[in-house]
PLY file of the C-alpha trace (Angstrom):
ply
format ascii 1.0
element vertex 322
property float x
property float y
property float z
element edge 321
property int vertex1
property int vertex2
end_header
86.91 75.93 80.16
86.21 77.87 83.34
83.42 80.22 84.43
84.17 83.30 86.53
81.01 84.67 88.17
79.92 87.01 90.96
78.29 85.48 94.05
78.11 88.64 96.20
78.24 92.16 94.74
79.30 95.07 96.98
77.34 93.96 100.03
77.56 96.33 103.00
79.37 94.71 105.93
78.42 95.04 109.61
80.97 94.36 112.35
80.25 91.26 114.44
77.79 89.65 112.04
78.12 86.15 110.47
76.30 86.04 107.11
76.14 82.91 104.95
75.99 82.54 101.17
75.05 79.62 98.93
77.86 78.71 96.55
77.65 77.48 92.95
77.08 73.78 92.31
79.58 73.03 89.52
83.13 71.84 90.31
84.94 74.85 91.76
88.61 75.84 91.66
88.52 78.71 94.15
86.72 81.71 95.57
87.95 85.31 95.56
86.87 87.47 98.49
87.46 91.17 97.94
87.12 93.73 100.73
86.46 97.29 99.61
86.75 100.06 102.18
87.47 103.73 102.72
90.66 104.74 104.54
89.58 107.35 107.08
92.89 109.05 107.93
95.58 110.68 105.84
99.36 110.69 106.48
99.10 107.76 108.92
98.38 104.94 106.47
96.05 102.19 107.67
98.25 99.45 109.22
98.10 96.54 106.81
97.35 94.03 109.55
94.03 95.85 110.18
92.74 94.68 106.78
92.91 90.87 107.21
91.80 91.38 110.82
88.35 92.32 109.46
87.86 88.61 108.70
87.52 86.96 112.12
86.68 83.65 110.44
86.09 82.46 106.89
84.43 79.07 106.52
83.35 76.93 103.60
81.01 74.21 104.82
79.76 71.11 103.01
76.61 69.84 104.71
77.87 71.59 107.85
81.36 70.04 107.81
84.41 72.27 107.38
86.29 72.39 104.08
87.97 75.71 104.87
88.12 77.40 108.27
90.57 80.14 109.26
90.90 83.85 109.95
91.85 86.53 107.43
95.56 86.64 108.21
95.89 82.86 107.89
93.86 82.97 104.68
96.36 85.49 103.32
99.24 83.25 104.44
97.78 80.10 102.89
97.14 81.92 99.61
100.80 82.92 99.42
102.40 79.77 100.81
100.19 77.05 99.34
98.96 78.53 96.05
101.51 81.27 95.20
98.65 83.78 95.22
99.50 87.35 96.17
96.88 90.09 96.02
98.26 93.42 94.86
95.59 95.53 96.52
94.42 98.94 95.33
95.30 102.50 96.31
97.63 102.20 99.32
98.41 105.90 99.12
97.91 106.97 102.73
95.35 109.64 101.78
92.17 110.37 103.69
89.04 108.99 102.04
91.14 106.80 99.73
89.05 103.98 98.26
90.99 100.78 98.86
90.55 97.05 98.33
92.29 93.75 98.93
91.44 90.28 97.62
91.73 87.01 99.56
91.91 83.54 98.03
89.84 80.59 99.23
91.37 77.67 97.29
90.01 74.17 96.72
93.19 73.00 95.00
96.87 73.85 95.32
97.13 74.60 91.61
94.39 77.02 90.64
92.16 76.12 87.68
93.18 72.44 87.90
90.37 70.12 86.69
91.95 67.29 88.67
92.23 69.07 92.04
89.16 71.19 92.78
85.94 70.90 94.76
83.47 68.44 93.18
79.94 69.29 92.11
77.27 69.67 94.76
73.54 70.20 95.05
72.11 73.64 95.74
72.44 74.58 99.41
74.98 71.88 100.30
78.06 74.11 99.99
78.00 77.48 101.76
80.39 80.30 102.55
80.12 81.77 106.05
82.04 84.88 107.11
82.31 86.07 110.70
83.28 89.73 110.78
85.55 91.29 113.40
83.58 92.61 116.39
84.91 96.18 116.06
86.59 97.51 112.93
89.79 99.57 112.93
89.32 103.33 113.21
91.30 103.61 109.96
88.61 101.66 108.07
85.07 102.66 107.10
82.36 101.75 104.57
83.40 98.10 104.22
81.83 96.20 101.31
82.19 92.56 100.28
82.58 91.07 96.84
82.67 87.28 96.36
83.52 85.74 93.00
83.66 82.04 92.11
85.74 80.23 89.51
83.93 77.09 88.37
85.20 74.31 86.12
81.98 72.91 84.61
83.68 70.12 82.63
86.05 69.01 85.39
86.11 65.54 86.89
88.16 66.11 90.04
90.00 63.31 91.79
90.83 65.29 94.93
90.40 68.66 96.65
92.17 70.80 99.26
90.86 70.96 102.82
92.31 73.46 105.32
90.87 73.91 108.82
92.45 75.48 111.89
93.29 73.95 115.28
93.88 76.33 118.20
96.31 75.28 120.95
97.79 77.00 124.00
100.47 75.03 125.86
100.08 74.55 129.60
103.83 74.49 130.29
107.11 75.48 128.67
107.81 71.92 127.58
107.46 69.87 124.41
103.85 69.01 123.58
102.15 67.01 120.82
99.18 68.05 118.72
97.30 65.39 116.79
97.15 65.82 113.02
94.21 64.58 110.94
94.49 61.05 109.58
92.70 59.44 106.67
93.93 61.82 103.96
97.30 62.92 102.63
98.90 66.12 103.96
100.68 68.41 101.52
101.83 71.10 103.96
101.22 72.44 107.46
100.89 76.19 108.07
101.62 77.33 111.63
101.26 80.62 113.49
102.74 81.44 116.90
102.13 84.47 119.09
105.78 85.36 119.78
108.83 85.65 117.55
112.37 86.82 118.44
112.52 90.62 118.68
115.12 93.19 119.79
116.88 91.48 122.74
114.24 88.78 123.44
115.12 85.50 121.73
111.73 83.91 122.36
109.49 81.98 119.98
106.12 80.41 120.76
107.10 77.73 118.21
110.82 77.31 118.82
111.20 73.87 117.18
108.97 71.30 115.50
109.07 67.58 114.89
106.69 65.29 112.98
105.85 61.97 114.63
104.16 59.04 112.90
103.43 55.77 114.66
105.27 57.11 117.71
108.53 57.71 115.80
110.23 60.71 114.23
109.13 61.07 110.61
110.60 63.29 107.88
111.11 66.27 110.21
113.23 64.92 113.08
113.85 68.47 114.28
113.60 71.90 112.68
114.16 75.35 114.18
111.82 78.32 113.97
114.42 80.53 112.30
115.20 78.10 109.48
111.60 77.08 108.87
110.47 80.70 108.76
113.30 81.98 106.60
113.03 79.18 104.03
109.45 80.23 103.24
111.04 82.71 100.83
112.07 79.68 98.77
108.45 79.50 97.72
107.57 83.17 97.93
109.89 86.15 98.22
108.75 88.88 100.59
106.42 91.16 98.62
106.43 94.92 98.91
102.76 95.76 99.37
102.27 94.84 103.00
102.74 98.21 104.65
105.05 101.04 105.62
108.80 101.08 106.21
111.01 103.43 108.22
113.98 105.63 107.29
117.22 106.26 109.14
118.23 109.88 108.58
121.98 110.41 108.27
122.03 114.09 109.19
122.61 115.49 112.66
120.15 116.77 113.63
117.95 114.41 111.62
116.00 115.85 108.70
112.64 114.24 108.01
112.39 113.09 104.40
116.06 113.66 103.62
117.02 112.36 100.19
119.98 110.37 101.54
118.08 108.64 104.35
118.30 104.85 104.48
115.11 102.72 104.31
114.61 99.99 106.92
112.27 97.22 105.76
109.86 96.05 108.44
108.86 92.50 109.32
106.80 90.73 106.68
103.07 90.42 107.42
103.72 86.66 107.77
106.44 87.23 110.38
104.79 84.84 112.86
103.96 82.09 110.34
105.84 78.90 109.55
105.46 76.56 106.59
106.14 72.85 107.03
106.16 71.53 103.45
105.97 67.87 102.43
104.82 67.79 98.80
107.41 70.41 97.91
107.35 69.86 94.13
103.61 69.09 94.01
104.38 65.74 92.39
103.33 63.51 95.29
106.80 62.09 95.89
107.19 63.44 99.44
103.56 64.01 100.39
102.78 62.97 103.97
100.62 59.87 103.78
98.18 60.08 106.64
95.79 57.50 105.23
97.88 54.54 106.46
98.15 55.43 110.16
96.09 56.20 113.22
98.93 58.01 114.99
100.19 61.27 113.48
101.33 64.27 115.50
103.36 67.46 115.34
105.58 68.02 118.37
106.18 71.66 119.27
108.92 73.02 121.54
107.76 76.38 122.99
109.65 79.21 124.68
106.43 80.54 126.23
102.83 79.52 126.94
101.02 81.53 124.28
98.57 80.68 121.50
99.41 78.61 118.42
97.36 77.98 115.28
97.86 74.83 113.19
96.45 74.42 109.67
97.08 71.06 108.00
96.62 71.23 104.22
94.85 67.97 103.49
94.52 66.52 100.01
91.22 64.66 100.13
90.11 62.03 97.63
86.71 62.94 96.19
85.52 59.42 96.99
86.23 60.14 100.70
84.23 63.37 100.88
0 1
1 2
2 3
3 4
4 5
5 6
6 7
7 8
8 9
9 10
10 11
11 12
12 13
13 14
14 15
15 16
16 17
17 18
18 19
19 20
20 21
21 22
22 23
23 24
24 25
25 26
26 27
27 28
28 29
29 30
30 31
31 32
32 33
33 34
34 35
35 36
36 37
37 38
38 39
39 40
40 41
41 42
42 43
43 44
44 45
45 46
46 47
47 48
48 49
49 50
50 51
51 52
52 53
53 54
54 55
55 56
56 57
57 58
58 59
59 60
60 61
61 62
62 63
63 64
64 65
65 66
66 67
67 68
68 69
69 70
70 71
71 72
72 73
73 74
74 75
75 76
76 77
77 78
78 79
79 80
80 81
81 82
82 83
83 84
84 85
85 86
86 87
87 88
88 89
89 90
90 91
91 92
92 93
93 94
94 95
95 96
96 97
97 98
98 99
99 100
100 101
101 102
102 103
103 104
104 105
105 106
106 107
107 108
108 109
109 110
110 111
111 112
112 113
113 114
114 115
115 116
116 117
117 118
118 119
119 120
120 121
121 122
122 123
123 124
124 125
125 126
126 127
127 128
128 129
129 130
130 131
131 132
132 133
133 134
134 135
135 136
136 137
137 138
138 139
139 140
140 141
141 142
142 143
143 144
144 145
145 146
146 147
147 148
148 149
149 150
150 151
151 152
152 153
153 154
154 155
155 156
156 157
157 158
158 159
159 160
160 161
161 162
162 163
163 164
164 165
165 166
166 167
167 168
168 169
169 170
170 171
171 172
172 173
173 174
174 175
175 176
176 177
177 178
178 179
179 180
180 181
181 182
182 183
183 184
184 185
185 186
186 187
187 188
188 189
189 190
190 191
191 192
192 193
193 194
194 195
195 196
196 197
197 198
198 199
199 200
200 201
201 202
202 203
203 204
204 205
205 206
206 207
207 208
208 209
209 210
210 211
211 212
212 213
213 214
214 215
215 216
216 217
217 218
218 219
219 220
220 221
221 222
222 223
223 224
224 225
225 226
226 227
227 228
228 229
229 230
230 231
231 232
232 233
233 234
234 235
235 236
236 237
237 238
238 239
239 240
240 241
241 242
242 243
243 244
244 245
245 246
246 247
247 248
248 249
249 250
250 251
251 252
252 253
253 254
254 255
255 256
256 257
257 258
258 259
259 260
260 261
261 262
262 263
263 264
264 265
265 266
266 267
267 268
268 269
269 270
270 271
271 272
272 273
273 274
274 275
275 276
276 277
277 278
278 279
279 280
280 281
281 282
282 283
283 284
284 285
285 286
286 287
287 288
288 289
289 290
290 291
291 292
292 293
293 294
294 295
295 296
296 297
297 298
298 299
299 300
300 301
301 302
302 303
303 304
304 305
305 306
306 307
307 308
308 309
309 310
310 311
311 312
312 313
313 314
314 315
315 316
316 317
317 318
318 319
319 320
320 321
């Protein structure tokens, strides 16, 4: 049995603020954060990236320690890539004053509603949700409201839960560099984001190649390229159609806007700059990265430039180690 309840109901949102909310105390599968807003302009539809950008940081804290910590775009990515969760959104019509919404997942297990992998019970006030809102909202967005809903599993006796927190790195040179990964737990996947991807005539990627190193040796991923790692994400999740506008190539000369025989050009996916490094591919534990038997675990990144990278290890934490 599960219980689906409302934690926050249509609370008005103020740019730049960082409100906190007490969360329920029973074992919890996941949270659902829904942003409601009014689209201010017609014809020019609100760029989809402006919606997750509202969430500068989403944190779930247990006694002050991070269980979840990432921005809205990465939260969207982790929902799709780790939990197969895709929000459909409401009313992307491009009309002025359209009432729109989008829901974000904050998971505590890779399989939602699992009584074995979810966040264990807590005491009141120990587990909180903290949201830091973007300093200035998009001019396409107005009247932002927040809904938060929790899915509890009152009868669950979890053995483990999912922990995902973000590391921010900017390389100091265009040369291979290592970033330490957390040890002590098992790692199911790593979600990465890099500032630059190949475009037009510039074949440049902030994360050009990756390698996993354990105990100072190559481990599982001896070398993998950006292009392959990015493109194979569709193995887990095909590119959805909701994420924004596309363009049309008109065949007529001169071109006729809206011509019936124009050809649609799909645009880059909203996760164009993300990479997934999967270990526990089948969610059966066979290939999960064991980080509880080492003190030396790193990801090595080969960059083409010196721009920002975000790294989100998806740790599977034993409840006894919380």
